[in-house]
C-alpha positions, -999 to +999 in steps of 0.1 A: -405-588-856-371-579-839-354-583-806-321-566-794-302-581-759-279-547-755-260-573-727-254-602-740-238-611-780-256-644-785-279-645-814-312-644-807-341-667-817-376-663-816-404-686-813-443-681-807-452-688-773-488-705-780-486-726-811-510-719-835-522-732-869-528-704-883-495-682-879-452-695-875-427-674-867-391-677-888-366-683-854-342-663-869-354-635-885-390-632-866-408-627-897-442-640-886-465-654-917-497-670-921-493-704-932-535-715-929-565-702-941-582-673-922-619-673-921-637-641-908-669-655-902-653-679-879-628-652-863-629-619-868-596-612-850-566-621-836-547-610-805-509-616-794-516-608-753-483-600-737-482-586-704-465-558-692-428-555-702-397-544-683-368-521-703-341-546-695-337-575-676-317-562-645-310-523-627-283-518-605-291-489-581-268-473-552-280-466-514-256-450-492-253-472-460-265-441-438-298-438-460-327-437-436-356-463-438-389-450-455-364-433-482-374-439-519-343-458-542-358-469-572-390-464-591-396-501-617-422-491-643-433-512-676-448-505-710-474-529-728-462-542-766-499-548-773-511-511-772-512-489-803-482-470-814-493-450-842-492-415-841-462-417-818-426-414-821-398-436-799-399-447-765-380-426-744-365-429-708-378-408-681-352-396-651-362-381-619-340-356-605-343-336-573-334-299-573-341-295-538-316-263-531-292-245-552-262-264-531-266-289-560-280-311-581-287-349-573-301-381-585-321-388-552-333-421-566-333-438-602-367-441-620-365-468-640-393-465-666-402-467-701-427-441-717-447-439-750-463-410-760-493-431-771-498-453-740-519-421-720-542-421-750-545-454-749-559-466-718-529-491-707-547-510-677-528-507-647-495-527-637-492-544-601-458-551-588-442-572-559-413-585-549-408-621-548-375-630-535-345-604-519-313-619-514-280-607-501-245-616-517-212-600-499-178-616-507-194-652-522-217-659-492-253-651-501-285-658-478-323-644-479-333-612-463-369-609-450-386-570-454-353-551-461-375-538-495-412-528-499-428-522-529-459-507-536-480-526-557-497-503-579-465-476-584-434-497-587-421-476-563-391-496-539-382-483-509-361-495-479-370-505-447-345-511-420-315-494-418-282-504-445-254-494-425-250-533-416-244-545-451-223-518-462-201-537-492-228-559-504-255-559-523-288-572-526-305-591-551-344-581-558-366-599-582-392-585-586-422-596-610-447-573-625-483-587-642-512-568-659-542-591-634-527-601-604-567-623-602-562-638-629-552-677-636-530-671-663-516-639-659-489-622-682-459-616-659-423-605-665-396-604-642-364-579-633-337-583-608-331-550-592-294-553-577-289-524-548-252-519-539-248-509-505-221-483-506-200-456-482-188-420-491-153-437-496-164-456-528-173-425-548-153-411-578-155-381-587-152-367-627-148-329-632-167-320-661-164-287-679-204-286-686-229-273-662-253-302-654-281-290-670-260-300-705-256-332-695-277-362-713-281-399-712-254-405-743-232-388-726-230-404-694-234-438-712-204-428-733-184-425-705-194-453-680-192-474-709-152-461-719-142-465-681-159-501-687-142-511-714-109-499-701-112-513-667-131-542-671-149-533-639-193-520-636-194-490-642-225-471-617-239-435-613-242-424-581-255-387-593-249-352-603-235-323-588-225-288-591-187-289-585-173-268-557-142-260-536-140-245-499-177-236-501-178-222-538-200-235-565-193-234-595-224-239-618-211-243-649-191-272-635-204-306-632-195-333-608-201-371-628-198-394-592-194-430-599-188-462-582-171-492-595-179-526-588-161-561-597-185-580-625-181-612-608-184-607-578-207-581-575-181-564-546-179-523-548-143-515-552-128-487-531-121-455-545-090-454-543-083-485-559-104-483-587-089-445-597-055-469-596-069-490-621-081-468-642-047-449-644-030-482-655-051-483-686-057-442-693-038-452-724-070-471-737-089-444-731-099-408-748-071-377-741-108-360-733-115-379-708-112-365-669-089-372-646-109-388-613-103-379-579-116-396-547-151-378-539-151-350-511-169-365-483-188-339-457-203-337-425-225-313-438-238-296-470-217-270-486-228-235-480-230-201-503-216-181-480-184-193-469-173-185-431-142-157-431-105-176-424-103-153-393-130-167-376-118-199-384-083-190-364-103-177-338-125-204-331-098-230-334-077-210-309-107-204-282-114-244-284-075-253-280-070-231-253-109-239-236-091-276-238-056-267-225-079-250-195-096-285-188-066-308-192-046-280-166-076-285-142-076-323-145-039-323-138-040-305-108-070-320-091-052-351-099-018-342-087-040-327-052-054-363-045-021-375-046-007-354-028-033-357+001-027-400+000+011-397+002+011-373+031-018-399+047+006-426+040+037-406+058+016-399+087+013-436+091+046-446+089+056-417+116+032-430+139+048-467+136+082-459+138+079-443+172+053-464+185+084-491+176+114-472+191+092-459+225+082-484+247+049-475+264+052-468+301+036-502+319+025-499+362+048-515+391+037-547+404+023-547+433+037-574+456+016-598+472+001-594+509+016-616+536-016-639+549-018-632+582-026-670+590+016-670+583+030-648+608+048-676+631+038-677+666+073-669+683+069-635+683+059-621+710+026-602+706+027-564+717-009-554+730+006-527+753+022-495+746+056-495+731+066-469+759+075-494+788+089-530+783+097-549+813+111-579+822+126-599+854+149-626+858+165-645+890+196-659+884+208-688+914+188-706+943+164-726+934+153-741+899+121-746+915+119-709+925+101-689+896+098-650+902+071-636+892 
């Protein structure tokens, strides 16, 4: 038996999971030998019952921050080492692509699957999956997140259940478990970690390859990723493949390989401009055939085959600009009209106040008080007769006691 760890350079050691007196295994070479006599009448067969296994211990997946809930992001699958392999070839990796339209070729979600051509006829039992734990990491801080992802128990399809825009720049670590019989007490299980990186469109780096997308395969992509990873010291994750386009025109014989660079130690996504700068500094260590990298173009809408004539763009921009000028002019007229009316009202009020201060108001004359009747002197002769005749008689001399009438 031989095991290979593609991610580590350390020595691989072997041991029997369950001790057996009949068999022994070499810890360094993996050779299995019979160390005790076998009696067919006692035990007619020995079975090494292994559970379903993942191809690798961890996987990296990219999810855009604008991805809608309910979308499939990855499909996990396993293989059973106990199934017979007679008559079948080597195991193959299946990669699901989406040819939704003619605009571009894009991997809508990654399918991590190991297929064996003999398993379809061997009656492989159903494998069950579940997410044991979801951990979110961002800039050295981590916390457990609930109900962010879900997995179909029998198909291994992982779906996004909540919007990911609030987690941009971080990474989710999903601990996924597979088992052959969930009801058994000693079910055979295996685990893998799925790293889901939430990225922005500005994090994507584009490589323009002079070959059509149909000619791309895993070997070519892995060679490019390996070269970039060794030169920069960063983890390189493929986003998708697209037809190359410029100004609305598609080139079917040119492929845009879109990548995202991630810091290996902190799991942080490196922005595209910074990743390109790092790669340019190590350009001398790369092959001369390595294409130059550019920042991926960000489009609000999909690229269309029929491009709009430039004259239409000019007319549209002119009409829009003219409309904006009229709107601004109308707002200015309304503003100054209201300002004029307000200032006029203030001026009229000031004039009224000034006139009131300079010209005192007309006041009625004070009427003197009437003399009371009782205050009329008694020495004034009362006149009861007519003013036409007034007469007084006096006798001068003679006797003082004589008084004439």
